[in-house]
TORPA-4810 file (N, C-alpha, C, O; in nm, 3 decimals):
<nodes>
NODE_1_-1.636_-1.390_-1.550_-1.751_-1.392_-1.462_-1.721_-1.322_-1.329_-1.813_-1.273_-1.264_M
NODE_2_-1.595_-1.316_-1.289_-1.560_-1.256_-1.162_-1.595_-1.107_-1.160_-1.644_-1.058_-1.059_T
NODE_3_-1.570_-1.036_-1.269_-1.605_-0.894_-1.276_-1.755_-0.877_-1.255_-1.798_-0.790_-1.179_L
NODE_4_-1.833_-0.958_-1.321_-1.978_-0.952_-1.307_-2.020_-0.973_-1.162_-2.099_-0.895_-1.108_Y
NODE_5_-1.968_-1.075_-1.099_-2.008_-1.107_-0.960_-1.970_-0.995_-0.864_-2.049_-0.959_-0.776_R
NODE_6_-1.851_-0.939_-0.879_-1.806_-0.832_-0.789_-1.889_-0.706_-0.806_-1.928_-0.643_-0.707_S
NODE_7_-1.915_-0.667_-0.930_-1.996_-0.548_-0.953_-2.140_-0.571_-0.910_-2.205_-0.481_-0.858_L
NODE_8_-2.190_-0.692_-0.931_-2.324_-0.725_-0.886_-2.334_-0.715_-0.734_-2.433_-0.666_-0.681_L
NODE_9_-2.231_-0.761_-0.664_-2.229_-0.753_-0.517_-2.235_-0.608_-0.471_-2.306_-0.576_-0.376_A
NODE_10_-2.159_-0.520_-0.538_-2.162_-0.378_-0.503_-2.301_-0.319_-0.525_-2.353_-0.248_-0.440_L
NODE_11_-2.360_-0.349_-0.640_-2.494_-0.299_-0.671_-2.595_-0.350_-0.570_-2.680_-0.274_-0.523_V
NODE_12_-2.588_-0.479_-0.536_-2.684_-0.538_-0.442_-2.669_-0.478_-0.302_-2.769_-0.453_-0.234_M
NODE_13_-2.545_-0.454_-0.259_-2.525_-0.393_-0.126_-2.589_-0.255_-0.121_-2.651_-0.218_-0.022_C
NODE_14_-2.572_-0.180_-0.227_-2.632_-0.046_-0.232_-2.784_-0.056_-0.235_-2.853_0.025_-0.172_C
NODE_15_-2.837_-0.153_-0.308_-2.982_-0.170_-0.317_-3.040_-0.210_-0.182_-3.145_-0.161_-0.143_A
NODE_16_-2.971_-0.299_-0.111_-3.017_-0.342_0.022_-3.021_-0.222_0.117_-3.111_-0.210_0.200_I
NODE_17_-2.922_-0.136_0.102_-2.917_-0.016_0.188_-3.018_0.088_0.144_-3.031_0.193_0.208_A
NODE_18_-3.090_0.061_0.035_-3.190_0.155_-0.013_-3.129_0.278_-0.077_-3.187_0.387_-0.074_G
NODE_19_-3.013_0.261_-0.135_-2.939_0.376_-0.186_-2.959_0.392_-0.335_-2.895_0.325_-0.416_A
NODE_20_-3.048_0.482_-0.373_-3.059_0.521_-0.512_-2.963_0.637_-0.532_-2.950_0.724_-0.446_Q
NODE_21_-2.898_0.637_-0.645_-2.796_0.737_-0.674_-2.686_0.740_-0.568_-2.630_0.845_-0.539_D
NODE_22_-2.656_0.624_-0.510_-2.547_0.609_-0.415_-2.415_0.627_-0.488_-2.396_0.570_-0.595_F
NODE_23_-2.325_0.705_-0.432_-2.200_0.736_-0.499_-2.080_0.710_-0.410_-2.082_0.739_-0.290_E
NODE_24_-1.975_0.653_-0.470_-1.851_0.622_-0.398_-1.736_0.685_-0.475_-1.735_0.680_-0.598_V
NODE_25_-1.640_0.743_-0.405_-1.520_0.797_-0.470_-1.402_0.706_-0.442_-1.396_0.639_-0.339_E
NODE_26_-1.308_0.704_-0.536_-1.185_0.625_-0.524_-1.215_0.478_-0.492_-1.160_0.421_-0.398_D
NODE_27_-1.301_0.420_-0.572_-1.338_0.280_-0.554_-1.223_0.191_-0.596_-1.162_0.213_-0.701_L
NODE_28_-1.193_0.090_-0.516_-1.090_-0.009_-0.547_-1.145_-0.145_-0.503_-1.169_-0.168_-0.385_R
NODE_29_-1.163_-0.233_-0.602_-1.223_-0.363_-0.573_-1.134_-0.474_-0.630_-1.125_-0.488_-0.752_V
NODE_30_-1.068_-0.552_-0.543_-0.996_-0.669_-0.594_-1.100_-0.773_-0.636_-1.185_-0.814_-0.556_P
NODE_31_-1.092_-0.817_-0.762_-1.193_-0.908_-0.815_-1.156_-1.054_-0.802_-1.241_-1.141_-0.782_L
NODE_32_-1.028_-1.080_-0.814_-0.983_-1.218_-0.820_-0.845_-1.225_-0.754_-0.766_-1.132_-0.763_E
NODE_33_-0.818_-1.339_-0.689_-0.689_-1.359_-0.622_-0.623_-1.487_-0.669_-0.690_-1.583_-0.708_H
NODE_34_-0.490_-1.488_-0.664_-0.414_-1.612_-0.686_-0.425_-1.696_-0.559_-0.464_-1.643_-0.455_F
NODE_35_-0.393_-1.826_-0.565_-0.403_-1.912_-0.446_-0.327_-1.860_-0.324_-0.368_-1.886_-0.211_P
NODE_36_-0.216_-1.785_-0.345_-0.140_-1.733_-0.231_-0.198_-1.604_-0.174_-0.143_-1.548_-0.079_D
NODE_37_-0.310_-1.557_-0.232_-0.375_-1.436_-0.182_-0.338_-1.309_-0.256_-0.399_-1.205_-0.233_G
NODE_38_-0.239_-1.316_-0.344_-0.200_-1.200_-0.423_-0.314_-1.162_-0.518_-0.380_-1.249_-0.576_T
NODE_39_-0.336_-1.032_-0.534_-0.443_-0.985_-0.621_-0.411_-1.020_-0.766_-0.302_-0.991_-0.815_V
NODE_40_-0.508_-1.082_-0.834_-0.494_-1.120_-0.974_-0.560_-1.016_-1.066_-0.503_-0.981_-1.170_K
NODE_41_-0.679_-0.968_-1.029_-0.752_-0.869_-1.108_-0.810_-0.765_-1.013_-0.868_-0.800_-0.910_T
NODE_42_-0.795_-0.638_-1.048_-0.845_-0.530_-0.963_-0.909_-0.421_-1.047_-0.856_-0.383_-1.151_E
NODE_43_-1.024_-0.372_-1.001_-1.093_-0.261_-1.067_-1.082_-0.139_-0.977_-1.104_-0.146_-0.857_V
NODE_44_-1.047_-0.026_-1.039_-1.050_0.101_-0.968_-1.135_0.199_-1.049_-1.143_0.189_-1.171_T
NODE_45_-1.196_0.291_-0.978_-1.275_0.396_-1.043_-1.263_0.521_-0.957_-1.269_0.514_-0.835_A
NODE_46_-1.246_0.633_-1.023_-1.241_0.760_-0.950_-1.375_0.785_-0.881_-1.381_0.840_-0.772_K
NODE_47_-1.481_0.744_-0.949_-1.615_0.761_-0.893_-1.705_0.650_-0.946_-1.698_0.615_-1.063_R
NODE_48_-1.789_0.596_-0.860_-1.887_0.495_-0.900_-2.021_0.531_-0.838_-2.029_0.573_-0.723_A
NODE_49_-2.125_0.514_-0.919_-2.259_0.555_-0.876_-2.358_0.447_-0.917_-2.351_0.393_-1.027_K
NODE_50_-2.451_0.417_-0.828_-2.559_0.326_-0.860_-2.680_0.412_-0.895_-2.728_0.489_-0.812_V
NODE_51_-2.727_0.398_-1.019_-2.839_0.480_-1.064_-2.971_0.424_-1.012_-2.975_0.316_-0.954_S
NODE_52_-3.079_0.499_-1.034_-3.210_0.454_-0.990_-3.258_0.330_-1.066_-3.352_0.264_-1.023_D
NODE_53_-3.195_0.299_-1.180_-3.230_0.178_-1.255_-3.151_0.057_-1.206_-3.177_-0.056_-1.248_T
NODE_54_-3.055_0.079_-1.117_-2.972_-0.030_-1.066_-2.842_-0.047_-1.141_-2.761_-0.132_-1.105_G
NODE_55_-2.821_0.031_-1.245_-2.696_0.023_-1.321_-2.583_0.089_-1.242_-2.605_0.187_-1.171_A
NODE_56_-2.464_0.034_-1.254_-2.347_0.092_-1.191_-2.275_0.176_-1.296_-2.238_0.126_-1.402_L
NODE_57_-2.255_0.304_-1.266_-2.187_0.395_-1.356_-2.052_0.429_-1.294_-2.043_0.490_-1.188_I
NODE_58_-1.946_0.387_-1.364_-1.810_0.410_-1.313_-1.740_0.510_-1.401_-1.741_0.498_-1.524_A
NODE_59_-1.678_0.611_-1.340_-1.599_0.707_-1.417_-1.453_0.695_-1.374_-1.422_0.668_-1.258_S
NODE_60_-1.365_0.717_-1.470_-1.223_0.698_-1.441_-1.192_0.552_-1.414_-1.118_0.519_-1.321_G
NODE_61_-1.248_0.465_-1.496_-1.236_0.321_-1.476_-1.098_0.270_-1.518_-1.046_0.309_-1.622_L
NODE_62_-1.042_0.182_-1.437_-0.918_0.112_-1.473_-0.927_-0.029_-1.418_-0.958_-0.050_-1.301_K
NODE_63_-0.900_-0.127_-1.505_-0.896_-0.268_-1.464_-0.755_-0.317_-1.488_-0.702_-0.305_-1.598_V
NODE_64_-0.693_-0.372_-1.383_-0.557_-0.425_-1.394_-0.560_-0.576_-1.377_-0.619_-0.628_-1.283_E
NODE_65_-0.494_-0.644_-1.470_-0.479_-0.789_-1.465_-0.332_-0.815_-1.433_-0.243_-0.765_-1.502_F
NODE_66_-0.306_-0.894_-1.328_-0.169_-0.908_-1.277_-0.114_-1.049_-1.287_-0.187_-1.148_-1.295_R
NODE_67_0.019_-1.055_-1.286_0.093_-1.181_-1.279_0.103_-1.223_-1.133_0.077_-1.143_-1.044_N
NODE_68_0.142_-1.349_-1.107_0.155_-1.395_-0.967_0.253_-1.312_-0.883_0.238_-1.306_-0.761_P
NODE_69_0.353_-1.248_-0.947_0.448_-1.165_-0.872_0.394_-1.025_-0.842_0.462_-0.944_-0.779_D
NODE_70_0.270_-0.997_-0.887_0.208_-0.867_-0.860_0.224_-0.766_-0.973_0.158_-0.662_-0.971_G
NODE_71_0.310_-0.794_-1.070_0.328_-0.701_-1.181_0.205_-0.705_-1.273_0.142_-0.809_-1.290_S
NODE_72_0.173_-0.590_-1.331_0.055_-0.578_-1.417_0.091_-0.622_-1.558_0.190_-0.575_-1.614_V
NODE_73_0.011_-0.714_-1.617_0.037_-0.756_-1.754_-0.064_-0.698_-1.853_-0.035_-0.691_-1.972_H
NODE_74_-0.182_-0.657_-1.806_-0.283_-0.598_-1.894_-0.358_-0.489_-1.817_-0.392_-0.505_-1.700_T
NODE_75_-0.383_-0.377_-1.886_-0.459_-0.267_-1.826_-0.568_-0.224_-1.923_-0.543_-0.207_-2.043_T
NODE_76_-0.688_-0.206_-1.872_-0.802_-0.154_-1.948_-0.845_-0.024_-1.882_-0.866_-0.019_-1.761_L
NODE_77_-0.860_0.083_-1.962_-0.902_0.212_-1.908_-1.016_0.268_-1.993_-1.019_0.251_-2.115_K
NODE_78_-1.109_0.335_-1.926_-1.216_0.405_-1.995_-1.263_0.520_-1.907_-1.259_0.511_-1.784_S
NODE_79_-1.307_0.628_-1.970_-1.353_0.745_-1.895_-1.481_0.714_-1.818_-1.493_0.747_-1.700_K
NODE_80_-1.577_0.651_-1.885_-1.706_0.618_-1.822_-1.750_0.481_-1.872_-1.737_0.449_-1.990_V
NODE_81_-1.803_0.402_-1.781_-1.853_0.269_-1.815_-1.982_0.246_-1.736_-1.990_0.280_-1.618_C
NODE_82_-2.081_0.188_-1.802_-2.208_0.156_-1.737_-2.221_0.005_-1.731_-2.211_-0.063_-1.833_V
NODE_83_-2.242_-0.048_-1.610_-2.258_-0.191_-1.594_-2.406_-0.222_-1.571_-2.465_-0.176_-1.473_F
NODE_84_-2.463_-0.299_-1.659_-2.604_-0.338_-1.653_-2.611_-0.478_-1.593_-2.579_-0.577_-1.660_D
NODE_85_-2.654_-0.487_-1.469_-2.656_-0.616_-1.400_-2.762_-0.710_-1.454_-2.745_-0.831_-1.448_R
NODE_86_-2.870_-0.657_-1.507_-2.976_-0.741_-1.562_-2.927_-0.816_-1.685_-2.950_-0.936_-1.699_V
NODE_87_-2.859_-0.745_-1.774_-2.809_-0.807_-1.898_-2.665_-0.856_-1.887_-2.609_-0.906_-1.984_N
NODE_88_-2.606_-0.842_-1.769_-2.470_-0.887_-1.742_-2.372_-0.834_-1.846_-2.300_-0.910_-1.911_K
NODE_89_-2.371_-0.701_-1.859_-2.287_-0.641_-1.963_-2.237_-0.505_-1.918_-2.306_-0.431_-1.847_R
NODE_90_-2.116_-0.473_-1.961_-2.058_-0.342_-1.939_-2.051_-0.272_-2.074_-2.018_-0.334_-2.175_A
NODE_91_-2.082_-0.143_-2.075_-2.093_-0.070_-2.201_-2.037_0.070_-2.182_-2.053_0.132_-2.077_D
NODE_92_-1.970_0.120_-2.285_-1.919_0.256_-2.281_-1.919_0.312_-2.422_-1.894_0.241_-2.519_S
NODE_93_-1.946_0.442_-2.433_-1.934_0.512_-2.560_-1.813_0.604_-2.559_-1.788_0.676_-2.656_D
NODE_94_-1.738_0.602_-2.450_-1.621_0.688_-2.437_-1.495_0.618_-2.485_-1.497_0.501_-2.523_D
NODE_95_-1.386_0.692_-2.484_-1.257_0.637_-2.526_-1.219_0.520_-2.437_-1.248_0.518_-2.317_D
NODE_96_-1.153_0.422_-2.497_-1.107_0.304_-2.424_-0.963_0.276_-2.467_-0.923_0.300_-2.581_V
NODE_97_-0.886_0.223_-2.372_-0.747_0.189_-2.399_-0.717_0.055_-2.333_-0.747_0.035_-2.215_E
NODE_98_-0.659_-0.036_-2.410_-0.620_-0.168_-2.359_-0.472_-0.185_-2.391_-0.431_-0.174_-2.506_L
NODE_99_-0.392_-0.213_-2.288_-0.249_-0.231_-2.306_-0.210_-0.368_-2.253_-0.241_-0.404_-2.139_I
NODE_100_-0.142_-0.446_-2.338_-0.096_-0.579_-2.298_0.030_-0.615_-2.376_0.030_-0.613_-2.499_K
NODE_101_0.135_-0.648_-2.304_0.257_-0.704_-2.364_0.303_-0.634_-2.491_0.322_-0.699_-2.593_D
NODE_102_0.320_-0.503_-2.485_0.371_-0.431_-2.600_0.268_-0.400_-2.707_0.303_-0.351_-2.814_G
NODE_103_0.143_-0.428_-2.679_0.035_-0.397_-2.773_-0.061_-0.301_-2.705_-0.108_-0.326_-2.594_I
NODE_104_-0.088_-0.190_-2.772_-0.183_-0.091_-2.720_-0.299_-0.081_-2.819_-0.278_-0.052_-2.937_K
NODE_105_-0.419_-0.105_-2.770_-0.539_-0.096_-2.853_-0.625_0.016_-2.796_-0.660_0.016_-2.678_I
NODE_106_-0.658_0.112_-2.882_-0.744_0.222_-2.840_-0.864_0.229_-2.933_-0.863_0.174_-3.043_T
NODE_107_-0.965_0.296_-2.887_-1.084_0.313_-2.969_-1.188_0.395_-2.895_-1.162_0.452_-2.790_G
NODE_108_-1.305_0.398_-2.953_-1.416_0.471_-2.895_-1.527_0.372_-2.864_-1.582_0.308_-2.953_T
NODE_109_-1.559_0.361_-2.739_-1.665_0.273_-2.695_-1.625_0.127_-2.689_-1.541_0.081_-2.766_G
NODE_110_-1.687_0.055_-2.595_-1.667_-0.089_-2.588_-1.788_-0.155_-2.526_-1.868_-0.091_-2.458_F
NODE_111_-1.798_-0.283_-2.551_-1.901_-0.367_-2.489_-1.832_-0.489_-2.432_-1.751_-0.552_-2.500_V
NODE_112_-1.864_-0.523_-2.308_-1.814_-0.645_-2.247_-1.935_-0.723_-2.196_-2.018_-0.669_-2.124_W
NODE_113_-1.944_-0.849_-2.235_-2.053_-0.934_-2.186_-1.994_-1.048_-2.105_-1.891_-1.105_-2.142_T
NODE_114_-2.058_-1.080_-1.995_-2.005_-1.183_-1.906_-2.019_-1.323_-1.965_-1.944_-1.413_-1.929_S
NODE_115_-2.116_-1.341_-2.054_-2.137_-1.475_-2.111_-2.015_-1.525_-2.187_-1.976_-1.640_-2.172_D
NODE_116_-1.956_-1.440_-2.270_-1.840_-1.484_-2.348_-1.709_-1.421_-2.301_-1.603_-1.452_-2.355_D
NODE_117_-1.715_-1.333_-2.202_-1.598_-1.267_-2.143_-1.507_-1.205_-2.248_-1.385_-1.218_-2.241_E
NODE_118_-1.567_-1.137_-2.346_-1.492_-1.069_-2.450_-1.522_-0.920_-2.447_-1.630_-0.876_-2.408_R
NODE_119_-1.422_-0.845_-2.489_-1.439_-0.701_-2.502_-1.439_-0.668_-2.651_-1.349_-0.708_-2.724_I
NODE_120_-1.540_-0.596_-2.694_-1.548_-0.551_-2.833_-1.536_-0.399_-2.833_-1.619_-0.330_-2.774_K
NODE_121_-1.434_-0.349_-2.900_-1.419_-0.205_-2.915_-1.501_-0.163_-3.035_-1.487_-0.219_-3.144_I
NODE_122_-1.589_-0.065_-3.015_-1.691_-0.030_-3.115_-1.639_0.045_-3.237_-1.669_0.005_-3.350_K
NODE_123_-1.564_0.151_-3.218_-1.527_0.240_-3.329_-1.383_0.290_-3.316_-1.323_0.285_-3.209_N
NODE_124_-1.332_0.339_-3.429_-1.202_0.406_-3.432_-1.090_0.324_-3.369_-1.005_0.377_-3.297_N
NODE_125_-1.090_0.195_-3.395_-0.992_0.105_-3.335_-0.855_0.129_-3.396_-0.839_0.136_-3.518_V
NODE_126_-0.756_0.142_-3.309_-0.619_0.162_-3.352_-0.529_0.072_-3.268_-0.541_0.068_-3.145_E
NODE_127_-0.441_0.000_-3.335_-0.349_-0.091_-3.266_-0.207_-0.038_-3.285_-0.164_-0.009_-3.396_V
NODE_128_-0.134_-0.026_-3.174_0.004_0.018_-3.176_0.090_-0.094_-3.120_0.065_-0.143_-3.010_T
NODE_129_0.192_-0.134_-3.196_0.283_-0.240_-3.153_0.416_-0.178_-3.113_0.473_-0.099_-3.187_L
NODE_130_0.464_-0.216_-2.995_0.596_-0.173_-2.951_0.691_-0.287_-2.980_0.683_-0.393_-2.917_E
NODE_131_0.782_-0.266_-3.074_0.866_-0.376_-3.119_0.959_-0.430_-3.011_1.002_-0.545_-3.021_K
NODE_132_0.990_-0.354_-2.909_1.082_-0.401_-2.806_1.023_-0.516_-2.723_1.098_-0.595_-2.666_K
NODE_133_0.891_-0.526_-2.716_0.829_-0.628_-2.631_0.768_-0.746_-2.706_0.719_-0.839_-2.643_N
NODE_134_0.770_-0.744_-2.836_0.698_-0.846_-2.911_0.783_-0.967_-2.950_0.728_-1.072_-2.983_L
NODE_135_0.915_-0.953_-2.946_0.998_-1.065_-2.985_0.991_-1.092_-3.134_1.012_-1.205_-3.178_G
NODE_136_0.962_-0.990_-3.213_0.949_-1.003_-3.358_1.047_-0.908_-3.424_1.061_-0.794_-3.380_F
NODE_137_1.116_-0.953_-3.527_1.212_-0.869_-3.598_1.140_-0.786_-3.704_1.109_-0.836_-3.813_D
NODE_138_1.112_-0.660_-3.672_1.039_-0.572_-3.763_1.124_-0.528_-3.882_1.072_-0.470_-3.977_F
NODE_139_1.255_-0.554_-3.878_1.341_-0.510_-3.988_1.306_-0.581_-4.118_1.337_-0.529_-4.225_S
NODE_140_1.241_-0.697_-4.113_1.204_-0.768_-4.235_1.091_-0.697_-4.308_1.065_-0.728_-4.424_I
NODE_141_1.024_-0.603_-4.243_0.913_-0.530_-4.304_0.960_-0.408_-4.383_0.880_-0.344_-4.451_L
NODE_142_1.086_-0.376_-4.375_1.138_-0.256_-4.442_1.156_-0.278_-4.589_1.199_-0.188_-4.661_R
</nodes>
C-alpha cells in the first residue's frame, strides 16, 4: 500500500498545481522507512509524467527493497510503467526484471495491484537461479 500512497501523493500534488502533462526527471521517492529512519523501499525513475487522465507514467523505473543495514535485497526494473490511481494499479507492457536473493525473474509486462500487493508478470517469464546464493546443492540434479 505504501507504493500506492506515495505515487498518489505525487499525482495529487501535480493535480493541485494544475499540471497536466507535468514531467519530472531523475525522480527519487523513498516510500517506506525502518524505525531508525533508514530507507526501506525506494522508487527511482529517469522520467515521470502525469498525463491528462491523471495517470503517472514512469520511464526507467527501478524499485529497491532494502535491509535494515541499507543493503538492497530485491530490485524491480521496467522500461515504462503506468500507475492508474483510480484503479490502484501499476501496469506495463515492457520488459520487467525482478532480482532477489540469487533469483532473477524476467518477462514482458507486469501488473501490480495495491489490494493484494502482488506482481504478476504477463508473458515470456524466465527464472534464473544463481546456485551460489540459494544454499541448495545443485550437484544432485546432474
